[in-house]
N, C-alpha and C positions, 0 to 999 in steps of 0.2 A: 468374454464380455468386456467391452471397453468401459471402464469406470471413470474416465476423465470427465470433469464437469463441463457442461455447456451453459449457454444463457438460460436454458429452460430450468436449470437448478437454482436460479436466483429469482426471487419474487419481490414485488413492491412492499408486501407486508413484512418480509424479513428485513429489507433495507430500512423501513420505517422503524422497526424495532432496534436496529443497530444505532440509528440516529438518536433514538430515545436514550439508549445506554450511554452513548457518547456525551449527550447533554447532561445526563446524571453524573457521570464521572467528572465532568468539568465543574459542576456545582459542589461536588464532594472535595475535590483537590484544591479549589480556590486558586490562590496565587501560585501554587506549585505547577499549575498548567503552563506557566511561563517556561518551564523546563521540559515541556512535552510538545511534540509535533506529530500531527497525524500523517501517517505514511500508509502505503498499501492500497488495497482495492477501493477504499472510499474516496481517494484523492480525485479521480477524474470527475466524479459527480459533483464535487465541491469546486473544482477549478473551472468546470464547464457547467454551471447551473442552467436551469431551464431558461432563465432570463437572458442568458448569453449564448444559447444554443444557435449555431448557424442554421439558416433556412434549409429545410430538408433533412437535417441530421436527426438521428434517433437519440432519445434520452438514454443516458448510461444506465445499465441495469443495477448499479450499486454494488453492495457487498454483503456477505453473510457474517462477517466478523470485524473486529477492530484491531488495527496495528498501531501501537503507540511508540514513537521513538523518544527515548529518554536522553537528555543531555548528559555528558560525562560529569557535569557538576553534581548530579544526584548521587555520585559515588561516595560523597561524604556521608557519615553515619546519619546525620540529621536529615539528609535528603531522602535516601531510600527508605529509612525507617519511618519517617513521617508519612511518605506516600503510601507505603504498605499498610500502616496502621489506620490511616484515614479510609482506605478502601475496605479493610476488614470491618471497621465500625459501621460501614454502609452495607455490609452483607456480602461483599466480594470475597471469593476464595480461590485458591489454586485449583486447577482442574484435576479431578481424580483420574487415576489410571488403574490398570489391573493390579491385583495383588497389593491393594492398599497403598499404592505409590501415588505420587502427585507429579504433575507436569508444572514445575515451578514458574516457567516463563509464560504460561498460559493461565489466566484467571477467568472466572465466570461471574455473571451476575447472580443475584440471589434467586434461587428457583421459586421462592414464595411470591416473587413479583411477576411471574409468568414465564414465557418462553426464554430459555437461556441464550445469552449472547456471550461469546468468548472474546477475550482480550489478550492479544500477544504483545509482550513487552520486548523491545529491541533497543540496543545501545551500540554506539560506535566502538571500535577497538581502541583501547587506551594504549599509549606508547609502550608501556611495560608488558602488555599482553602478548604472549607468544602467538605466532601466526596460525597455529593449528587449534588454538582454543576457540570453542564455539559458544560457550555459555559463560556469562558473567554472574558468578554467585553473589547473592546479596544477603539473603536470610534463609533459614531452613525451608521456608515455603515460598520464597520470592527470588526470582532470577530474571535475567534478560538475555535474549539471544543476541550474540555479537553479529552485527551487520556491517561488513566492510563497505565504506562509501557513505555511511550514514552521517559522518561528520560534515559532509557537503550540504546537508539540509540547512545548516546554519547560514550558508551563503546564498541560499535560494529558498525562501519560505515566505508565506504571507498570512496575515491575520484575516480570517473570514468569519462573519457573524453566523452563528447557528442558533436557531430559535425553534420552539415547539414544546411538546410535552416530554418530560423525562419518563423513565420506566415506572416512576411512582405516580404518574399522572399529574405532575406539577408543571405549570407553564414557566418557561425560563428562556433567557437569551444569554449567550456568551460569545466572546470573540476568541477564536481558537487558532493556534498556529497550524498551518497546513503546508505540507511539502510543495515546493514550486515545481514547474514543469521540467526544468533542466535537472534538478536533483532527482526528480521522479524517474527521468530517463536513465540516470545512472543506476538507481536501485533496481529498476525493472530489467535493465540489461543484465545485471548480475543475477537476478532471480531467474530469468529465462535460461541462463547458462547453468544454473545450479539445480534446477528441478523441472519436472514436467507438469506444469499447471497452465493450460491454454489461456486462462484469463490474464496471466501476466502479459502475454503478447498482445492480446486484445486491448488491454488497458493502455499499453504503450501506443498502439496505433490510434486509439481513440483520442488521446492527448495530442498527438502530432497532427491529427486531422481537424480537430475542433477547437483547440485552445486559442485564445485571443493572440494574434500576432503570428500564429502558425509556425511552421517548421523553421523559418529563417530566424524568428525571434528566439525560439528554443535553442537553436544552434549558436546564436550569439551569446546567450548566457552560459551554455555548456562549454564554449571555447575558453571562457575565463576560468573554468575549473580544471583545465588540462595541465595545471601545475601540480595536480594531485594524482598520485600513481593509481589510486582506485578508480578515478574517472578515466584515465588513459586505458586501464585494463578493461573497463566497461565498454569503451568504444570498440576495442578489439573483439570483445564478446559479440557485440552487435554485428560487426563485419562478418564474423563467422556464421552467426545465426540467420543473417539475411543475405547470404551470398547469392542465392538463386531463389526463384519463386517457390520452389518446393523445399527450401531449407526449413529448419524447425520454426523460425519466427513467423514467416508468412503462413505456413501450414497450420500452426497452432492458432493463429488469429482467425483463420477461416473455420477451423474446427469448432472453436468456441461458439461462433454464431450459427453455424450450419450443421454441426455434427460431422460424422464421417462422410467423406466424399463418395457420392453415389450418382447414379444416372439422374435422379431427381434434383440433386443439389449441385451437380458438377459445374454448371455455368456460374451460379452465384458464388460457390466456393472458390473457383478459379479467379473470379473478378476481385474478391476480397483479398485473396493471397497476393495478387498482383498489386493491389493498392497498398497493402502493408509493406511489400518489398520496395515499392517506389517511394513511399514516404520516408522510410528509414534511410534508404540510400541517398535521397535528396538531402537529408539532414547530415549524413556522413560527408557528402561532397561539400556542403557548406562549411564544414569544420576545417577544410584544407586551406 
């Protein structure tokens, strides 16, 4: 049985719940949100909101969890200790695993407030961190996954207003840092290379197809990042993943929206795979 997730595994209700959790976290952390940037699956829906959606384009399906990128500046004791304590006071805890263990880089909302939303914490690799180290230990119940390339978010991010109800039912509005299109491409390129999650490829295609300014603008911003080895490596990952229409990038993009290729889905599947291949290769050509 193929257990990879498709668009059918994402619902408006789940996405609304994630947005409520995000808004609550922002009210809890206050000024510390200046050291936090939204990354991951929530980004396309914020960079391409309904008001900016091109004619004929579908609304992004959203996400089922939150990915928060922490700046290296939080590695001071005051930084990570304050962030974790504020979250604990608001009912957030590290996710439990089997055998009474916890997943320190993944926290959850308070179950008493309804359906649980999980939050993954990520951080860039510090200069003294060995290349093979994957986790930045912070506290006994708090850690962050090391994400190579995350440092580029500081060069390409934007503040976006988020408003609505929190998971406590309180109405609020906050301006929150969101990963920009070019740094998003770097992070998604690396994710596509490192794991099999079809939504990574779909999200990348969605941004290139729908973000304001399109492929050429994204390529222009990305070109300025090629002084960073993680960006250069990400571009090579994309070349490998989108070499042909049936390479993993185009194939996973089509799988996310249409499921396994079959007689019923073949035409739509192939059209989307061809589109994903074309958009990424157009961007790669614009970088030369």
